[in-house]
C-alpha angles and dihedrals in degrees: 000000000000129000110220136151129221130199126238118186099303130097125228110286096025116128123222090239134060105027107235100206129041106207096045089049090056092046092049091075091064089045093050088053089057098041098043101030091225121134122233092269093064097041117089121201127185133182089226096060129055100223138051111248133199115267112233115205124214092348092291127140117258093244112127094023107143124253100017117158114229091228091055088073089074090082120086093222089066089063103048114165119232098269090058099038092055124078119237122237111239117211105208091178093252100048142001117240134177120256113272126246091250094048091048094048092050091048091051096050091043088057093043090052097039092050096050095243087122118048113202096198093060100021085231129148121210104261101237094192092049088060087064095041092253120143111197088194089069112092094220090050091048089056093047092052093047091051090050092046087054091054107277118138117251120172097210097044090043090058097055108118128157095187090109091061099035108030112072119228095221131055091228088065098042100086105038095103094043092050091047094048095048093048096046105036096094092042091049093050090052092047090050090052090053091053090046091050093059090052094047091050092051091046089052089054092052094048091048088052092051097252104130097160098108090058094052099240143090093209115097094206093052090044090055092046091048096048092048088050091050090050091051092055091047098049100033094125094061103082099197094047089046091056091050093049093048087057091049090046091054088050095049092046097048112126114266094010112169113237101216090046092052089050091053095044104034109030095058090052091046091050092049091050091050091048091052090051091051091052093047097045104028090093090054091049089051090050096048093047093049097045105035114048135152091264091059092052097044105095095000106148093352105090092108098039 
């Protein structure tokens, strides 16, 4: 048995919550497809968490999901035990609803962080396969994993179980991540929009100055369209802003649109929208950063594990 850590998308020092940069966060979806082998329908993204996660359906394990890459099974989030795979039922007093994507994603990363499966200093995830002396870079092991994934029996792979790390032994510890995620999901969403607003304003300034490099194009019209599209993904939970951005997107994507004119007419509006969101949500960001730090997560709910 070996203890080893593997990186997934984040840089050393990056937390699992509150994505710090907008463009990298958008690009991470494509990287997740490549690294995990999952298609878009089986990848979950949330503005409250910094990484795309696999989408579990009906509380079932991922085993058998098409396209999975053997090396993806290094990561603990690919092996969630039933209590984390399943969505909680939330009693609002009037109705009972299932836990939202955002609340579930926050609950998962809180558990991963609090249990030590993710190390923020190195951005390293505990390598699950290494714990069982499995090397997914070895062709023979890849074939073994693929066969097991397709339904074959394998004593070692059958034995992999993270319940000891992620399922608390006492009832008192069982709800800490759920309580935290439900309480903070709206605040984290607003805090994430505040961070994204800073990036959008900075990108607007670059586009206005003619620097389109961060958007991966030399075409002003395409840069404007891409930037509006990015803003729509980051501010989707604000209905009024979403409606404004949809209008700007239609304008940017109109046939024959002139790039320089789009820059003049749209970028200033987009920057103004982002500045307004920063003004509205910056106090929430300050509150979240002040009250919910790594230290408060470390050991939370894990004293008896």
